[in-house]
Every structure is written in structure tokens, then in C-alpha cells.
N, C-alpha and C positions, 0 to 999 in steps of 0.2 A: 504494500500500500504506500502511495506517495502522499506527501503533504498537500493540503488543499491549494488550489490555484492562488498564486501570489505570495504565499507564506514564506517559502524559501527565498524568493527574490527580495522580499521585504527584510528578512533577517540578514541576508547577505549585504544588502544596502546599508543596514545599520552597522554591520561589522566594518565596512569601508568608510562610513560617515558617522563617527562617534558623536559628533556635535548634534546629531538629530536623535540620539537615543532618549533624550528627555521627553520626546513626544510619546514614548511608550506609556509614560505616566500622565503627562499633561494633556495630550490630545491624541489618543490612539486612533480615533475615527479618521483623523487626517491621514495617518499612515494607511489604515485599512482602505480608505477611499482611493488613495494614490495607487495601491497595489491590487485593487479589485478583490479584496477579501470578502467572501460570502458571509451572510449574517450568522449562520450556525457556527462557522469557524471563529467569528469575532467573539462570540460568547465564551468559547473555550479559551481563546487567547486572553480575554479579559480576566477570567477567574478560574480557569481550569488548573488542576493539579499537574504535577510532572507526568503522572501516568495518563491522565486525560489528554495532555498535549502529545504524548508519545503515541497514543491510540489514534490520533489524527494522521499519523504517518510522518510527523516532524522528526527530523534526525535528532538523536540524543544530545549532541553538542549544541544544536540550535535551541533545543528545549531549555537547557541550562542557561544559555545566554539570555533567552527571552525572560525566564524567571528572574534572573539577576537584574536585568534592566527594568523589569516591572516591580521590583522590590519585594518579590515573594520568595519564600524559602525554596531551596532546591531539594531539600530532604525533609521528610516529616520530622516534626519536633518530638523529642522524647526526653524525659528527665534523666539527668546524669545518674540518678539512683538506679536506673535500669541496669547499668553495668555492675554496680556494687551489690544490688539485691540478688544477683545471679550467683554470687560467690558462696 
């Protein structure tokens, strides 16, 4: 499965143009419109988890970049006690 139309091009553009990465948070619709991102993909890009983004067919490296630029965690949160409780 490949990423929805425009998603890979949009992320590759942001890799080459770091000055535009702020749009991911401030005006994602401007980016989505520019790259022709479909409405269903927009919703996942706005709020989807790492797994949901991957299920769209977005390459793992681009999933992580997108999550970082959008200020979302790249890994699920868990308490540090998780490690200590297992001992």
C-alpha cells in the first residue's frame, strides 16, 4: 500500500524546506490544499497515531518526521515505573 496522493510529496517538500515546517502546526490546511491531500487523509495527518499514519501507507521515516513536526509523540507514553515494576 502506498501513501495517499500528495502525502509523500508534501513531507519531502518539508524535508527540503524546513522554514515551512511551522505550517504543520499553524496552518496544515494550507499544506494539505497545496499538495491535494484528500479529506480522510487530512484527519489522520491531523490527529492520527504512529500506527494510524503507518496504516495509510506512509513510510516509517516520514511518519516520525510528521509526528515530530506536528508536536506529537513518536512513541506511546508509559511511566518509567514500567521498567522497575518488571524486576
